[in-house]
Chimera marker file (.cmm) of the C-alpha trace (Angstrom):
<marker_set name="trace">
<marker id="1" x="-18.583" y="-3.498" z="-12.391" r="1" g="1" b="0" radius="0.5"/>
<marker id="2" x="-17.904" y="-1.944" z="-8.992" r="1" g="1" b="0" radius="0.5"/>
<marker id="3" x="-19.140" y="1.510" z="-8.254" r="1" g="1" b="0" radius="0.5"/>
<marker id="4" x="-16.735" y="4.026" z="-6.728" r="1" g="1" b="0" radius="0.5"/>
<marker id="5" x="-16.967" y="4.635" z="-2.982" r="1" g="1" b="0" radius="0.5"/>
<marker id="6" x="-19.386" y="7.424" z="-2.014" r="1" g="1" b="0" radius="0.5"/>
<marker id="7" x="-16.644" y="9.441" z="-0.314" r="1" g="1" b="0" radius="0.5"/>
<marker id="8" x="-12.937" y="9.785" z="-1.059" r="1" g="1" b="0" radius="0.5"/>
<marker id="9" x="-10.717" y="8.097" z="1.549" r="1" g="1" b="0" radius="0.5"/>
<marker id="10" x="-9.966" y="10.073" z="4.704" r="1" g="1" b="0" radius="0.5"/>
<marker id="11" x="-6.286" y="11.069" z="5.060" r="1" g="1" b="0" radius="0.5"/>
<marker id="12" x="-4.952" y="10.884" z="8.605" r="1" g="1" b="0" radius="0.5"/>
<marker id="13" x="-2.567" y="13.627" z="9.638" r="1" g="1" b="0" radius="0.5"/>
<marker id="14" x="-0.814" y="11.509" z="12.269" r="1" g="1" b="0" radius="0.5"/>
<marker id="15" x="-0.101" y="8.775" z="9.713" r="1" g="1" b="0" radius="0.5"/>
<marker id="16" x="1.115" y="11.284" z="7.124" r="1" g="1" b="0" radius="0.5"/>
<marker id="17" x="3.403" y="12.912" z="9.695" r="1" g="1" b="0" radius="0.5"/>
<marker id="18" x="4.742" y="9.525" z="10.822" r="1" g="1" b="0" radius="0.5"/>
<marker id="19" x="5.388" y="8.483" z="7.216" r="1" g="1" b="0" radius="0.5"/>
<marker id="20" x="7.223" y="11.760" z="6.579" r="1" g="1" b="0" radius="0.5"/>
<marker id="21" x="9.322" y="11.261" z="9.712" r="1" g="1" b="0" radius="0.5"/>
<marker id="22" x="10.230" y="7.602" z="9.168" r="1" g="1" b="0" radius="0.5"/>
<marker id="23" x="10.155" y="7.262" z="5.369" r="1" g="1" b="0" radius="0.5"/>
<marker id="24" x="10.399" y="10.904" z="4.306" r="1" g="1" b="0" radius="0.5"/>
<marker id="25" x="13.644" y="10.269" z="2.468" r="1" g="1" b="0" radius="0.5"/>
<marker id="26" x="11.788" y="7.913" z="0.136" r="1" g="1" b="0" radius="0.5"/>
<marker id="27" x="8.695" y="10.096" z="-0.300" r="1" g="1" b="0" radius="0.5"/>
<marker id="28" x="6.098" y="7.670" z="1.064" r="1" g="1" b="0" radius="0.5"/>
<marker id="29" x="4.198" y="10.477" z="2.768" r="1" g="1" b="0" radius="0.5"/>
<marker id="30" x="3.836" y="12.270" z="-0.574" r="1" g="1" b="0" radius="0.5"/>
<marker id="31" x="2.480" y="9.134" z="-2.235" r="1" g="1" b="0" radius="0.5"/>
<marker id="32" x="0.060" y="8.622" z="0.659" r="1" g="1" b="0" radius="0.5"/>
<marker id="33" x="-1.284" y="12.153" z="0.376" r="1" g="1" b="0" radius="0.5"/>
<marker id="34" x="-1.208" y="12.822" z="-3.363" r="1" g="1" b="0" radius="0.5"/>
<marker id="35" x="-0.813" y="9.451" z="-5.064" r="1" g="1" b="0" radius="0.5"/>
<marker id="36" x="1.847" y="8.188" z="-7.416" r="1" g="1" b="0" radius="0.5"/>
<marker id="37" x="1.591" y="11.141" z="-9.782" r="1" g="1" b="0" radius="0.5"/>
<marker id="38" x="3.318" y="13.477" z="-7.295" r="1" g="1" b="0" radius="0.5"/>
<marker id="39" x="6.594" y="14.765" z="-8.756" r="1" g="1" b="0" radius="0.5"/>
<marker id="40" x="8.076" y="15.737" z="-5.385" r="1" g="1" b="0" radius="0.5"/>
<marker id="41" x="7.448" y="12.211" z="-4.141" r="1" g="1" b="0" radius="0.5"/>
<marker id="42" x="9.401" y="10.808" z="-7.075" r="1" g="1" b="0" radius="0.5"/>
<marker id="43" x="12.194" y="13.304" z="-6.399" r="1" g="1" b="0" radius="0.5"/>
<marker id="44" x="12.426" y="11.923" z="-2.856" r="1" g="1" b="0" radius="0.5"/>
<marker id="45" x="12.385" y="8.371" z="-4.233" r="1" g="1" b="0" radius="0.5"/>
<marker id="46" x="15.193" y="9.248" z="-6.660" r="1" g="1" b="0" radius="0.5"/>
<marker id="47" x="17.530" y="10.026" z="-3.741" r="1" g="1" b="0" radius="0.5"/>
<marker id="48" x="18.388" y="6.353" z="-3.229" r="1" g="1" b="0" radius="0.5"/>
<marker id="49" x="19.441" y="5.698" z="-6.847" r="1" g="1" b="0" radius="0.5"/>
<marker id="50" x="21.266" y="9.039" z="-6.759" r="1" g="1" b="0" radius="0.5"/>
<marker id="51" x="23.418" y="7.667" z="-3.936" r="1" g="1" b="0" radius="0.5"/>
<marker id="52" x="24.376" y="4.737" z="-6.155" r="1" g="1" b="0" radius="0.5"/>
<marker id="53" x="25.236" y="7.095" z="-9.007" r="1" g="1" b="0" radius="0.5"/>
<marker id="54" x="27.437" y="9.204" z="-6.730" r="1" g="1" b="0" radius="0.5"/>
<marker id="55" x="29.167" y="6.043" z="-5.455" r="1" g="1" b="0" radius="0.5"/>
<marker id="56" x="29.888" y="4.861" z="-8.983" r="1" g="1" b="0" radius="0.5"/>
<marker id="57" x="31.079" y="8.254" z="-10.220" r="1" g="1" b="0" radius="0.5"/>
<marker id="58" x="33.269" y="9.024" z="-7.194" r="1" g="1" b="0" radius="0.5"/>
<marker id="59" x="34.384" y="5.721" z="-5.644" r="1" g="1" b="0" radius="0.5"/>
<marker id="60" x="37.242" y="7.374" z="-3.727" r="1" g="1" b="0" radius="0.5"/>
<marker id="61" x="35.106" y="10.144" z="-2.254" r="1" g="1" b="0" radius="0.5"/>
<marker id="62" x="34.308" y="10.234" z="1.437" r="1" g="1" b="0" radius="0.5"/>
<marker id="63" x="31.251" y="8.176" z="2.461" r="1" g="1" b="0" radius="0.5"/>
<marker id="64" x="29.513" y="11.404" z="3.466" r="1" g="1" b="0" radius="0.5"/>
<marker id="65" x="29.275" y="12.486" z="-0.174" r="1" g="1" b="0" radius="0.5"/>
<marker id="66" x="27.960" y="9.070" z="-1.229" r="1" g="1" b="0" radius="0.5"/>
<marker id="67" x="24.944" y="9.382" z="1.053" r="1" g="1" b="0" radius="0.5"/>
<marker id="68" x="24.430" y="13.141" z="0.735" r="1" g="1" b="0" radius="0.5"/>
<marker id="69" x="21.425" y="12.888" z="-1.674" r="1" g="1" b="0" radius="0.5"/>
<marker id="70" x="19.597" y="10.587" z="0.746" r="1" g="1" b="0" radius="0.5"/>
<marker id="71" x="20.591" y="12.710" z="3.739" r="1" g="1" b="0" radius="0.5"/>
<marker id="72" x="19.194" y="15.845" z="2.117" r="1" g="1" b="0" radius="0.5"/>
<marker id="73" x="16.001" y="13.978" z="1.221" r="1" g="1" b="0" radius="0.5"/>
<marker id="74" x="15.620" y="12.761" z="4.819" r="1" g="1" b="0" radius="0.5"/>
<marker id="75" x="16.146" y="16.308" z="6.124" r="1" g="1" b="0" radius="0.5"/>
<marker id="76" x="13.475" y="17.574" z="3.718" r="1" g="1" b="0" radius="0.5"/>
<marker id="77" x="11.199" y="14.762" z="4.915" r="1" g="1" b="0" radius="0.5"/>
<marker id="78" x="11.694" y="15.865" z="8.527" r="1" g="1" b="0" radius="0.5"/>
<marker id="79" x="10.808" y="19.434" z="7.585" r="1" g="1" b="0" radius="0.5"/>
<marker id="80" x="7.729" y="18.210" z="5.736" r="1" g="1" b="0" radius="0.5"/>
<marker id="81" x="6.752" y="16.123" z="8.780" r="1" g="1" b="0" radius="0.5"/>
<marker id="82" x="6.840" y="19.255" z="10.934" r="1" g="1" b="0" radius="0.5"/>
<marker id="83" x="4.776" y="21.216" z="8.412" r="1" g="1" b="0" radius="0.5"/>
<marker id="84" x="2.210" y="18.415" z="8.090" r="1" g="1" b="0" radius="0.5"/>
<marker id="85" x="2.022" y="17.816" z="11.834" r="1" g="1" b="0" radius="0.5"/>
<marker id="86" x="1.624" y="21.470" z="12.736" r="1" g="1" b="0" radius="0.5"/>
<marker id="87" x="-1.128" y="22.164" z="10.174" r="1" g="1" b="0" radius="0.5"/>
<marker id="88" x="-4.410" y="22.966" z="11.968" r="1" g="1" b="0" radius="0.5"/>
<marker id="89" x="-7.191" y="20.384" z="11.648" r="1" g="1" b="0" radius="0.5"/>
<marker id="90" x="-9.498" y="22.663" z="9.655" r="1" g="1" b="0" radius="0.5"/>
<marker id="91" x="-6.811" y="23.504" z="7.095" r="1" g="1" b="0" radius="0.5"/>
<marker id="92" x="-5.820" y="19.822" z="6.896" r="1" g="1" b="0" radius="0.5"/>
<marker id="93" x="-9.398" y="18.791" z="6.151" r="1" g="1" b="0" radius="0.5"/>
<marker id="94" x="-9.822" y="21.581" z="3.600" r="1" g="1" b="0" radius="0.5"/>
<marker id="95" x="-6.689" y="20.462" z="1.756" r="1" g="1" b="0" radius="0.5"/>
<marker id="96" x="-6.708" y="16.656" z="1.971" r="1" g="1" b="0" radius="0.5"/>
<marker id="97" x="-10.166" y="15.569" z="3.129" r="1" g="1" b="0" radius="0.5"/>
<marker id="98" x="-12.625" y="17.521" z="1.015" r="1" g="1" b="0" radius="0.5"/>
<marker id="99" x="-15.747" y="15.468" z="0.646" r="1" g="1" b="0" radius="0.5"/>
<marker id="100" x="-14.609" y="12.617" z="2.897" r="1" g="1" b="0" radius="0.5"/>
<marker id="101" x="-17.522" y="13.190" z="5.252" r="1" g="1" b="0" radius="0.5"/>
<marker id="102" x="-15.274" y="13.108" z="8.328" r="1" g="1" b="0" radius="0.5"/>
<marker id="103" x="-13.393" y="15.681" z="10.358" r="1" g="1" b="0" radius="0.5"/>
<marker id="104" x="-9.895" y="15.282" z="11.736" r="1" g="1" b="0" radius="0.5"/>
<marker id="105" x="-9.288" y="15.356" z="15.468" r="1" g="1" b="0" radius="0.5"/>
<marker id="106" x="-5.604" y="15.134" z="16.329" r="1" g="1" b="0" radius="0.5"/>
<marker id="107" x="-4.565" y="13.649" z="19.644" r="1" g="1" b="0" radius="0.5"/>
<marker id="108" x="-1.375" y="13.162" z="21.654" r="1" g="1" b="0" radius="0.5"/>
<marker id="109" x="0.297" y="10.596" z="19.301" r="1" g="1" b="0" radius="0.5"/>
<marker id="110" x="0.721" y="13.401" z="16.788" r="1" g="1" b="0" radius="0.5"/>
<marker id="111" x="2.510" y="15.501" z="19.398" r="1" g="1" b="0" radius="0.5"/>
<marker id="112" x="4.874" y="12.586" z="20.140" r="1" g="1" b="0" radius="0.5"/>
<marker id="113" x="5.704" y="12.219" z="16.447" r="1" g="1" b="0" radius="0.5"/>
<marker id="114" x="6.314" y="15.976" z="16.136" r="1" g="1" b="0" radius="0.5"/>
<marker id="115" x="8.659" y="16.003" z="19.148" r="1" g="1" b="0" radius="0.5"/>
<marker id="116" x="10.553" y="12.954" z="17.842" r="1" g="1" b="0" radius="0.5"/>
<marker id="117" x="10.825" y="14.574" z="14.423" r="1" g="1" b="0" radius="0.5"/>
<marker id="118" x="12.202" y="17.742" z="15.976" r="1" g="1" b="0" radius="0.5"/>
<marker id="119" x="14.801" y="15.847" z="18.018" r="1" g="1" b="0" radius="0.5"/>
<marker id="120" x="16.007" y="13.565" z="15.242" r="1" g="1" b="0" radius="0.5"/>
<marker id="121" x="15.787" y="16.201" z="12.510" r="1" g="1" b="0" radius="0.5"/>
<marker id="122" x="17.722" y="18.813" z="14.489" r="1" g="1" b="0" radius="0.5"/>
<marker id="123" x="20.376" y="16.260" z="15.434" r="1" g="1" b="0" radius="0.5"/>
<marker id="124" x="20.735" y="15.096" z="11.832" r="1" g="1" b="0" radius="0.5"/>
<marker id="125" x="20.930" y="18.670" z="10.556" r="1" g="1" b="0" radius="0.5"/>
<marker id="126" x="23.648" y="19.594" z="13.074" r="1" g="1" b="0" radius="0.5"/>
<marker id="127" x="25.623" y="16.415" z="12.337" r="1" g="1" b="0" radius="0.5"/>
<marker id="128" x="25.355" y="16.979" z="8.581" r="1" g="1" b="0" radius="0.5"/>
<marker id="129" x="26.531" y="20.568" z="8.851" r="1" g="1" b="0" radius="0.5"/>
<marker id="130" x="29.383" y="19.624" z="11.166" r="1" g="1" b="0" radius="0.5"/>
<marker id="131" x="30.610" y="16.848" z="8.860" r="1" g="1" b="0" radius="0.5"/>
<marker id="132" x="30.268" y="19.031" z="5.776" r="1" g="1" b="0" radius="0.5"/>
<marker id="133" x="32.295" y="21.863" z="7.303" r="1" g="1" b="0" radius="0.5"/>
<marker id="134" x="34.868" y="19.369" z="8.578" r="1" g="1" b="0" radius="0.5"/>
<marker id="135" x="35.320" y="17.980" z="5.072" r="1" g="1" b="0" radius="0.5"/>
<marker id="136" x="35.333" y="21.372" z="3.367" r="1" g="1" b="0" radius="0.5"/>
<marker id="137" x="37.673" y="23.209" z="5.719" r="1" g="1" b="0" radius="0.5"/>
<marker id="138" x="39.971" y="20.521" z="7.132" r="1" g="1" b="0" radius="0.5"/>
<marker id="139" x="39.719" y="17.756" z="4.543" r="1" g="1" b="0" radius="0.5"/>
<marker id="140" x="38.179" y="15.420" z="7.093" r="1" g="1" b="0" radius="0.5"/>
<marker id="141" x="40.838" y="15.820" z="9.765" r="1" g="1" b="0" radius="0.5"/>
<marker id="142" x="38.324" y="15.248" z="12.563" r="1" g="1" b="0" radius="0.5"/>
<marker id="143" x="36.758" y="12.047" z="11.298" r="1" g="1" b="0" radius="0.5"/>
<link id1="1" id2="2" r="1" g="1" b="0" radius="0.2"/>
<link id1="2" id2="3" r="1" g="1" b="0" radius="0.2"/>
<link id1="3" id2="4" r="1" g="1" b="0" radius="0.2"/>
<link id1="4" id2="5" r="1" g="1" b="0" radius="0.2"/>
<link id1="5" id2="6" r="1" g="1" b="0" radius="0.2"/>
<link id1="6" id2="7" r="1" g="1" b="0" radius="0.2"/>
<link id1="7" id2="8" r="1" g="1" b="0" radius="0.2"/>
<link id1="8" id2="9" r="1" g="1" b="0" radius="0.2"/>
<link id1="9" id2="10" r="1" g="1" b="0" radius="0.2"/>
<link id1="10" id2="11" r="1" g="1" b="0" radius="0.2"/>
<link id1="11" id2="12" r="1" g="1" b="0" radius="0.2"/>
<link id1="12" id2="13" r="1" g="1" b="0" radius="0.2"/>
<link id1="13" id2="14" r="1" g="1" b="0" radius="0.2"/>
<link id1="14" id2="15" r="1" g="1" b="0" radius="0.2"/>
<link id1="15" id2="16" r="1" g="1" b="0" radius="0.2"/>
<link id1="16" id2="17" r="1" g="1" b="0" radius="0.2"/>
<link id1="17" id2="18" r="1" g="1" b="0" radius="0.2"/>
<link id1="18" id2="19" r="1" g="1" b="0" radius="0.2"/>
<link id1="19" id2="20" r="1" g="1" b="0" radius="0.2"/>
<link id1="20" id2="21" r="1" g="1" b="0" radius="0.2"/>
<link id1="21" id2="22" r="1" g="1" b="0" radius="0.2"/>
<link id1="22" id2="23" r="1" g="1" b="0" radius="0.2"/>
<link id1="23" id2="24" r="1" g="1" b="0" radius="0.2"/>
<link id1="24" id2="25" r="1" g="1" b="0" radius="0.2"/>
<link id1="25" id2="26" r="1" g="1" b="0" radius="0.2"/>
<link id1="26" id2="27" r="1" g="1" b="0" radius="0.2"/>
<link id1="27" id2="28" r="1" g="1" b="0" radius="0.2"/>
<link id1="28" id2="29" r="1" g="1" b="0" radius="0.2"/>
<link id1="29" id2="30" r="1" g="1" b="0" radius="0.2"/>
<link id1="30" id2="31" r="1" g="1" b="0" radius="0.2"/>
<link id1="31" id2="32" r="1" g="1" b="0" radius="0.2"/>
<link id1="32" id2="33" r="1" g="1" b="0" radius="0.2"/>
<link id1="33" id2="34" r="1" g="1" b="0" radius="0.2"/>
<link id1="34" id2="35" r="1" g="1" b="0" radius="0.2"/>
<link id1="35" id2="36" r="1" g="1" b="0" radius="0.2"/>
<link id1="36" id2="37" r="1" g="1" b="0" radius="0.2"/>
<link id1="37" id2="38" r="1" g="1" b="0" radius="0.2"/>
<link id1="38" id2="39" r="1" g="1" b="0" radius="0.2"/>
<link id1="39" id2="40" r="1" g="1" b="0" radius="0.2"/>
<link id1="40" id2="41" r="1" g="1" b="0" radius="0.2"/>
<link id1="41" id2="42" r="1" g="1" b="0" radius="0.2"/>
<link id1="42" id2="43" r="1" g="1" b="0" radius="0.2"/>
<link id1="43" id2="44" r="1" g="1" b="0" radius="0.2"/>
<link id1="44" id2="45" r="1" g="1" b="0" radius="0.2"/>
<link id1="45" id2="46" r="1" g="1" b="0" radius="0.2"/>
<link id1="46" id2="47" r="1" g="1" b="0" radius="0.2"/>
<link id1="47" id2="48" r="1" g="1" b="0" radius="0.2"/>
<link id1="48" id2="49" r="1" g="1" b="0" radius="0.2"/>
<link id1="49" id2="50" r="1" g="1" b="0" radius="0.2"/>
<link id1="50" id2="51" r="1" g="1" b="0" radius="0.2"/>
<link id1="51" id2="52" r="1" g="1" b="0" radius="0.2"/>
<link id1="52" id2="53" r="1" g="1" b="0" radius="0.2"/>
<link id1="53" id2="54" r="1" g="1" b="0" radius="0.2"/>
<link id1="54" id2="55" r="1" g="1" b="0" radius="0.2"/>
<link id1="55" id2="56" r="1" g="1" b="0" radius="0.2"/>
<link id1="56" id2="57" r="1" g="1" b="0" radius="0.2"/>
<link id1="57" id2="58" r="1" g="1" b="0" radius="0.2"/>
<link id1="58" id2="59" r="1" g="1" b="0" radius="0.2"/>
<link id1="59" id2="60" r="1" g="1" b="0" radius="0.2"/>
<link id1="60" id2="61" r="1" g="1" b="0" radius="0.2"/>
<link id1="61" id2="62" r="1" g="1" b="0" radius="0.2"/>
<link id1="62" id2="63" r="1" g="1" b="0" radius="0.2"/>
<link id1="63" id2="64" r="1" g="1" b="0" radius="0.2"/>
<link id1="64" id2="65" r="1" g="1" b="0" radius="0.2"/>
<link id1="65" id2="66" r="1" g="1" b="0" radius="0.2"/>
<link id1="66" id2="67" r="1" g="1" b="0" radius="0.2"/>
<link id1="67" id2="68" r="1" g="1" b="0" radius="0.2"/>
<link id1="68" id2="69" r="1" g="1" b="0" radius="0.2"/>
<link id1="69" id2="70" r="1" g="1" b="0" radius="0.2"/>
<link id1="70" id2="71" r="1" g="1" b="0" radius="0.2"/>
<link id1="71" id2="72" r="1" g="1" b="0" radius="0.2"/>
<link id1="72" id2="73" r="1" g="1" b="0" radius="0.2"/>
<link id1="73" id2="74" r="1" g="1" b="0" radius="0.2"/>
<link id1="74" id2="75" r="1" g="1" b="0" radius="0.2"/>
<link id1="75" id2="76" r="1" g="1" b="0" radius="0.2"/>
<link id1="76" id2="77" r="1" g="1" b="0" radius="0.2"/>
<link id1="77" id2="78" r="1" g="1" b="0" radius="0.2"/>
<link id1="78" id2="79" r="1" g="1" b="0" radius="0.2"/>
<link id1="79" id2="80" r="1" g="1" b="0" radius="0.2"/>
<link id1="80" id2="81" r="1" g="1" b="0" radius="0.2"/>
<link id1="81" id2="82" r="1" g="1" b="0" radius="0.2"/>
<link id1="82" id2="83" r="1" g="1" b="0" radius="0.2"/>
<link id1="83" id2="84" r="1" g="1" b="0" radius="0.2"/>
<link id1="84" id2="85" r="1" g="1" b="0" radius="0.2"/>
<link id1="85" id2="86" r="1" g="1" b="0" radius="0.2"/>
<link id1="86" id2="87" r="1" g="1" b="0" radius="0.2"/>
<link id1="87" id2="88" r="1" g="1" b="0" radius="0.2"/>
<link id1="88" id2="89" r="1" g="1" b="0" radius="0.2"/>
<link id1="89" id2="90" r="1" g="1" b="0" radius="0.2"/>
<link id1="90" id2="91" r="1" g="1" b="0" radius="0.2"/>
<link id1="91" id2="92" r="1" g="1" b="0" radius="0.2"/>
<link id1="92" id2="93" r="1" g="1" b="0" radius="0.2"/>
<link id1="93" id2="94" r="1" g="1" b="0" radius="0.2"/>
<link id1="94" id2="95" r="1" g="1" b="0" radius="0.2"/>
<link id1="95" id2="96" r="1" g="1" b="0" radius="0.2"/>
<link id1="96" id2="97" r="1" g="1" b="0" radius="0.2"/>
<link id1="97" id2="98" r="1" g="1" b="0" radius="0.2"/>
<link id1="98" id2="99" r="1" g="1" b="0" radius="0.2"/>
<link id1="99" id2="100" r="1" g="1" b="0" radius="0.2"/>
<link id1="100" id2="101" r="1" g="1" b="0" radius="0.2"/>
<link id1="101" id2="102" r="1" g="1" b="0" radius="0.2"/>
<link id1="102" id2="103" r="1" g="1" b="0" radius="0.2"/>
<link id1="103" id2="104" r="1" g="1" b="0" radius="0.2"/>
<link id1="104" id2="105" r="1" g="1" b="0" radius="0.2"/>
<link id1="105" id2="106" r="1" g="1" b="0" radius="0.2"/>
<link id1="106" id2="107" r="1" g="1" b="0" radius="0.2"/>
<link id1="107" id2="108" r="1" g="1" b="0" radius="0.2"/>
<link id1="108" id2="109" r="1" g="1" b="0" radius="0.2"/>
<link id1="109" id2="110" r="1" g="1" b="0" radius="0.2"/>
<link id1="110" id2="111" r="1" g="1" b="0" radius="0.2"/>
<link id1="111" id2="112" r="1" g="1" b="0" radius="0.2"/>
<link id1="112" id2="113" r="1" g="1" b="0" radius="0.2"/>
<link id1="113" id2="114" r="1" g="1" b="0" radius="0.2"/>
<link id1="114" id2="115" r="1" g="1" b="0" radius="0.2"/>
<link id1="115" id2="116" r="1" g="1" b="0" radius="0.2"/>
<link id1="116" id2="117" r="1" g="1" b="0" radius="0.2"/>
<link id1="117" id2="118" r="1" g="1" b="0" radius="0.2"/>
<link id1="118" id2="119" r="1" g="1" b="0" radius="0.2"/>
<link id1="119" id2="120" r="1" g="1" b="0" radius="0.2"/>
<link id1="120" id2="121" r="1" g="1" b="0" radius="0.2"/>
<link id1="121" id2="122" r="1" g="1" b="0" radius="0.2"/>
<link id1="122" id2="123" r="1" g="1" b="0" radius="0.2"/>
<link id1="123" id2="124" r="1" g="1" b="0" radius="0.2"/>
<link id1="124" id2="125" r="1" g="1" b="0" radius="0.2"/>
<link id1="125" id2="126" r="1" g="1" b="0" radius="0.2"/>
<link id1="126" id2="127" r="1" g="1" b="0" radius="0.2"/>
<link id1="127" id2="128" r="1" g="1" b="0" radius="0.2"/>
<link id1="128" id2="129" r="1" g="1" b="0" radius="0.2"/>
<link id1="129" id2="130" r="1" g="1" b="0" radius="0.2"/>
<link id1="130" id2="131" r="1" g="1" b="0" radius="0.2"/>
<link id1="131" id2="132" r="1" g="1" b="0" radius="0.2"/>
<link id1="132" id2="133" r="1" g="1" b="0" radius="0.2"/>
<link id1="133" id2="134" r="1" g="1" b="0" radius="0.2"/>
<link id1="134" id2="135" r="1" g="1" b="0" radius="0.2"/>
<link id1="135" id2="136" r="1" g="1" b="0" radius="0.2"/>
<link id1="136" id2="137" r="1" g="1" b="0" radius="0.2"/>
<link id1="137" id2="138" r="1" g="1" b="0" radius="0.2"/>
<link id1="138" id2="139" r="1" g="1" b="0" radius="0.2"/>
<link id1="139" id2="140" r="1" g="1" b="0" radius="0.2"/>
<link id1="140" id2="141" r="1" g="1" b="0" radius="0.2"/>
<link id1="141" id2="142" r="1" g="1" b="0" radius="0.2"/>
<link id1="142" id2="143" r="1" g="1" b="0" radius="0.2"/>
</marker_set>
């Protein structure tokens, strides 16, 4: 029988932020940080099947509505990436690395991921709002 490791695994903030940025719509960052028992992670993961349900229930609807559950999940993932990336090292270690025996020291790759998240997330938010208002107020006259 194997004995458990002496320390719990160290959680890297840069990796968690990158997972939230790239795969936030599927909740991979939540599973990395909290394991497979995390309900919010499963809510993110349910966005993809929700798109299929919307497609089957409203086959004549605009494509925007088909992918709206996944789009909202991706936007939430971008927001979570910013929150994770901007958490100070001491608070990060107190929350996710208690007893790991190591301290976090964030470097410039984290800043690059945060800037990319801000650019892509803001662009996606603006595009989503613009398309939603176009569909609601003009019936999709502009696209």
